[in-house]
C-alpha positions as a printed Julia matrix, in Angstrom:
90×3 Matrix{Float64}:
 18.65   11.78  -16.16
 15.18   12.35  -14.71
 13.72    9.45  -16.66
 16.46    7.12  -15.4
 15.95    8.27  -11.81
 12.19    7.8   -12.07
 12.65    4.35  -13.62
 15.06    3.2   -10.89
 12.81    4.58   -8.14
  9.72    2.82   -9.51
 11.63   -0.47   -9.8
 12.86   -0.16   -6.21
  9.37    0.66   -4.98
  7.63   -2.18   -6.82
 10.37   -4.62   -5.84
  9.23   -4.21   -2.25
  5.81   -5.73   -3.01
  6.82   -9.39   -2.55
  8.8    -8.51    0.56
  5.89   -6.68    2.17
  3.44   -9.46    1.27
  5.84  -11.95    2.83
  5.91   -9.79    5.97
  2.1    -9.89    5.91
  1.93  -13.66    5.66
  4.5   -14.51    8.29
  6.42  -12.78   11.01
  5.34   -9.35   12.17
  1.92   -9.35   10.5
 -0.08   -7.5     7.9
 -0.08   -4.1     9.64
  3.69   -4.14    9.69
  3.77   -5.21    6.05
  1.51   -2.45    4.77
  3.04    0.23    6.99
  6.54   -0.88    5.99
  5.61   -0.71    2.32
  4.12    2.76    2.71
  7.24    3.9     4.57
  9.52    2.51    1.87
  7.4     4.26   -0.76
  7.57    7.55    1.12
 11.34    7.29    1.43
 11.66    6.54   -2.31
  9.53    9.55   -3.23
 11.37   11.88   -0.86
 14.71   10.63   -2.16
 13.61   11.16   -5.74
 12.36   14.66   -4.95
 15.59   15.49   -3.16
 17.8    14.23   -5.96
 15.79   16.03   -8.62
 15.65   19.29   -6.67
 11.85   19.44   -6.75
  9.61   20.36   -3.84
  6.15   19.25   -2.88
  3.43   21.87   -2.95
  2.31   22.61    0.6
 -0.79   24.7     0.11
 -4.09   23.61    1.66
 -5.54   21.95   -1.46
 -2.33   19.99   -2.08
 -2.2    18.75    1.53
 -5.84   17.66    1.31
 -5.05   15.77   -1.89
 -2.03   14.05   -0.32
 -4.15   12.99    2.67
 -6.99   11.68    0.5
 -4.65    9.68   -1.7
 -2.67    8.32    1.26
 -5.83    7.14    3.02
 -7.11    5.49   -0.17
 -3.83    3.72   -0.96
 -3.22    2.66    2.64
 -6.8     1.35    2.93
 -6.55   -0.62   -0.31
 -3.18   -2.08    0.57
 -4.35   -2.92    4.08
 -7.1    -5.16    2.69
 -4.72   -6.88    0.25
 -2.09   -7.52    2.91
 -4.74   -8.71    5.37
 -5.95  -11.19    2.74
 -2.37  -12.38    2.21
 -2.11  -12.87    5.96
 -5.35  -14.89    6.05
 -4.36  -17.02    3.02
 -1.06  -17.89    4.66
 -2.96  -19.71    7.41
 -2.45  -17.31   10.33
């Protein structure tokens, strides 16, 4: 069951990529696109953790790791979505 849940969650998360890039290129803008994508990803992860009964570690080292990874992913995605915005002619 865990493999199926992980598979479905990953598909749902990656299926949001075209939607978020579209948001970056038109409409609300690239900040909305990247923040929306990060929010959708967070909801997917929290849903998966809740359904599987697992908990996130909350000790200092784990929280530092979560912050470092979030900043890196958000920063990388911000540049990609900004480029999509620029390439769309806005």
